[in-house]
C-alpha positions as CSV (number, residue, x, y, z in Angstrom):
1,M,-14.9,-38.5,-22.5
2,W,-16.3,-35.1,-22.5
3,W,-16.1,-35.0,-18.7
4,L,-12.5,-34.6,-18.9
5,I,-12.1,-31.5,-20.0
6,P,-14.1,-29.5,-17.2
7,L,-12.3,-32.0,-15.0
8,I,-8.8,-30.8,-16.6
9,L,-10.0,-27.1,-16.1
10,L,-11.1,-27.6,-12.5
11,L,-7.5,-29.2,-11.5
12,L,-5.7,-26.0,-13.6
13,I,-8.0,-23.4,-11.5
14,I,-6.8,-25.6,-8.2
15,L,-3.4,-25.9,-9.0
16,L,-3.6,-22.1,-9.9
17,L,-5.2,-20.9,-6.6
18,H,-2.5,-22.9,-4.8
19,L,0.5,-21.2,-6.3
20,R,2.8,-19.2,-3.9
21,I,2.9,-15.4,-5.0
22,R,5.1,-12.5,-3.5
23,L,3.4,-9.3,-2.6
24,C,6.3,-6.6,-2.6
25,I,5.7,-3.4,-0.8
26,I,8.4,-0.8,-1.4
27,Y,8.0,2.9,-0.1
28,N,11.1,5.5,-0.5
29,E,9.3,8.9,-1.6
30,D,6.8,7.1,-4.0
31,L,4.9,3.8,-3.1
32,D,5.8,0.6,-5.4
33,V,3.5,-2.5,-4.9
34,H,4.2,-5.8,-7.4
35,L,3.3,-9.0,-7.4
36,K,5.6,-11.9,-8.2
37,L,4.2,-15.3,-9.6
38,L,6.5,-18.0,-11.2
39,F,8.2,-15.8,-13.6
40,F,5.9,-12.8,-14.1
41,N,6.3,-9.4,-12.1
42,I,3.0,-7.9,-12.2
43,P,2.9,-4.5,-11.2
44,I,0.0,-3.1,-9.0
45,F,0.9,0.7,-8.0
46,P,2.1,2.8,-10.0
47,K,0.1,1.1,-13.1
48,K,2.2,0.5,-15.8
49,Q,1.8,3.2,-18.5
50,K,1.0,1.6,-22.0
51,K,3.8,1.8,-24.8
52,P,2.7,4.7,-27.4
53,K,1.7,3.3,-30.9
54,A,2.5,5.1,-34.1
55,K,-1.2,5.5,-35.2
56,D,-1.8,7.1,-31.7
57,Y,0.2,10.2,-33.3
58,S,-2.3,11.3,-35.8
59,I,-3.5,14.7,-35.8
60,K,-7.0,14.0,-34.9
61,K,-6.0,11.8,-31.8
62,L,-3.3,14.2,-30.7
63,R,-6.3,17.1,-30.7
64,K,-8.4,14.5,-28.8
65,K,-5.9,13.4,-26.4
66,Q,-4.7,17.4,-25.9
67,K,-8.3,17.9,-24.8
68,K,-8.6,15.2,-22.6
69,I,-5.6,16.3,-20.6
70,E,-6.6,19.7,-20.6
71,K,-10.1,18.5,-19.0
72,K,-8.3,16.1,-16.7
73,N,-5.8,19.0,-15.3
74,A,-8.8,21.6,-15.0
75,K,-10.6,18.9,-12.7
76,K,-7.3,18.5,-11.0
77,E,-6.9,22.0,-10.1
78,L,-10.6,22.5,-9.3
79,K,-9.8,19.3,-6.7
80,K,-6.7,20.8,-5.5
81,Q,-8.4,24.4,-4.6
82,K,-11.6,22.9,-3.3
83,K,-8.8,20.9,-0.8
84,Q,-7.0,24.0,0.0
85,T,-10.1,25.7,1.0
86,E,-11.4,22.8,3.4
87,Q,-7.6,22.5,4.6
88,P,-5.3,25.5,4.9
89,A,-2.4,23.3,5.3
90,N,-1.2,20.6,2.8
91,K,-0.7,17.0,4.4
92,D,3.2,16.8,5.2
93,R,5.1,13.7,5.3
94,K,4.3,13.1,9.0
95,K,0.5,12.6,7.9
96,Q,1.7,10.5,5.0
97,I,3.6,8.2,7.5
98,T,0.9,8.1,10.0
99,E,-1.7,7.2,7.2
100,I,0.6,4.5,6.0
101,L,0.7,3.0,9.5
102,E,-3.2,3.3,9.8
103,L,-3.6,1.4,6.6
104,I,-1.4,-1.3,7.8
105,K,-3.5,-1.2,11.2
106,I,-6.6,-2.0,8.9
107,V,-5.1,-4.9,7.1
108,L,-3.9,-6.4,10.4
109,E,-6.7,-6.2,12.4
110,Y,-9.6,-7.0,9.5
111,V,-7.6,-8.8,6.8
112,M,-5.1,-11.1,8.3
113,P,-6.8,-12.9,11.0
114,P,-7.9,-16.4,10.6
115,F,-5.1,-17.3,7.9
116,G,-2.2,-15.0,9.3
117,K,-0.4,-18.1,10.3
118,Y,-0.2,-19.5,6.5
119,F,1.8,-16.4,5.5
120,R,5.0,-15.6,6.0
121,L,6.1,-11.6,6.2
122,E,9.8,-10.5,5.4
123,I,10.8,-7.2,6.6
124,L,13.8,-6.4,4.7
125,K,13.8,-2.6,5.7
126,L,11.6,-0.6,8.1
127,N,13.4,3.0,8.6
128,I,11.4,5.9,9.6
129,K,12.7,9.2,10.2
130,I,10.6,12.0,12.0
131,G,11.3,15.7,11.8
132,S,9.8,18.9,11.6
133,S,10.2,22.7,11.8
134,D,8.9,22.2,15.7
135,P,10.5,20.4,17.9
136,S,7.9,19.6,20.5
137,K,5.5,18.3,17.4
138,T,8.6,16.2,16.4
139,A,8.8,14.8,19.7
140,V,4.9,14.1,19.5
141,T,5.0,12.6,16.2
142,Y,7.8,10.3,17.1
143,G,6.0,9.0,20.2
144,L,3.2,8.1,17.8
145,V,4.9,6.4,15.0
146,S,7.2,4.5,17.2
147,Q,4.1,3.5,19.3
148,S,2.3,2.4,16.4
149,V,5.2,0.5,14.9
150,A,5.6,-1.6,18.3
151,Y,2.2,-2.3,18.0
152,I,2.1,-3.3,14.5
153,I,5.3,-5.7,15.2
154,E,3.8,-7.1,17.9
155,L,0.3,-7.8,16.4
156,L,2.2,-9.4,13.5
157,S,4.3,-11.4,15.5
158,N,0.9,-13.0,17.2
159,I,-0.8,-13.9,13.8
160,T,1.9,-14.4,11.1
161,N,5.5,-15.7,10.6
162,V,7.7,-12.5,10.9
163,D,11.0,-12.5,9.6
164,V,13.3,-9.6,10.3
165,K,16.5,-9.0,8.4
166,K,19.2,-8.0,11.0
167,H,21.3,-6.0,8.5
168,N,18.6,-3.2,8.4
169,G,15.7,-4.2,10.4
170,I,13.8,-1.7,12.1
171,N,14.4,1.5,12.8
172,V,12.4,4.5,14.0
173,Y,14.0,7.8,15.1
174,A,13.5,11.5,15.6
175,D,15.8,13.9,13.9
176,F,15.3,17.3,15.5
177,M,17.7,19.0,12.8
178,S,15.6,18.0,9.9
179,E,12.3,19.7,9.0
180,K,10.9,16.8,6.9
181,S,10.1,13.0,7.9
182,N,10.9,10.4,5.5
183,A,10.5,6.4,5.5
184,E,12.2,3.6,3.9
185,I,10.0,0.4,3.6
186,N,10.7,-2.7,2.2
187,I,8.4,-5.7,2.9
188,I,7.6,-8.8,1.3
189,L,4.4,-11.3,2.0
190,N,4.3,-14.7,0.8
191,L,1.2,-16.2,0.4
192,K,-1.1,-18.5,-2.0
193,V,-2.9,-17.2,-4.4
194,W,-6.5,-18.0,-2.9
195,H,-5.5,-16.1,0.0
196,S,-4.6,-13.1,-1.9
197,L,-8.3,-13.3,-3.1
198,F,-9.7,-13.6,0.3
199,L,-7.1,-10.8,1.6
200,A,-8.5,-8.1,-1.2
201,F,-12.1,-9.1,-0.3
202,K,-11.5,-8.5,3.6
203,F,-9.4,-5.6,3.2
204,F,-12.1,-3.8,1.1
205,M,-14.6,-4.7,3.8
206,G,-12.4,-3.3,6.8
207,F,-11.6,-0.2,4.6
208,L,-15.1,0.6,4.2
209,K,-15.8,-0.3,8.1
210,R,-13.2,2.3,9.1
211,R,-14.3,4.8,6.8
212,S,-17.9,4.6,8.0
213,Q,-16.6,4.7,11.6
214,K,-14.7,7.8,10.7
215,T,-17.5,9.3,9.3
216,T,-20.0,8.4,12.4
217,Q,-17.5,10.3,14.7
218,E,-16.9,13.2,12.8
219,N,-20.8,13.8,12.3
């Protein structure tokens, strides 16, 4: 009867891999990504902060922690100065939005096929406002973003099941009175556990491929 133990374990693993999970992606000033599996809510980004313990507040540990924070801040400052030297202007919200769209393109082109038909994507909200101090830049960025969004939605419709909520829906517009761009995104991806593991691997490979392509183009 010893063979029953590995058999039960195998059945449990198969059952776990076939459970459905919900990957929730929310962006409004900050990015929030979390998984919902049965009754569990698992934060992915930003990472959940550990609760402080009483023993962590000893003088020795506090000094050690302070030194660690100072070292970390020094590294951040050095990295910031280096970045400012290489790139005089800081990234604005328009670049952040285009980077997010580029990330979505990686997922769609390299990750979703051939399992896209097994997924269900709910677009609860996708509102993107384009604005800048220069009206001509606003118009150019609006054209780029609206074209990218249209391309992404069309590609999604071809490879997976898309449900766009009519109440909020998809809205990309240019605000020539505003100097800042902003985005409100709320989407949910329904998939099985084993699909999510495969997606993570494919995304990593796609990210590396895109990165190597950019490096080759820059050189």
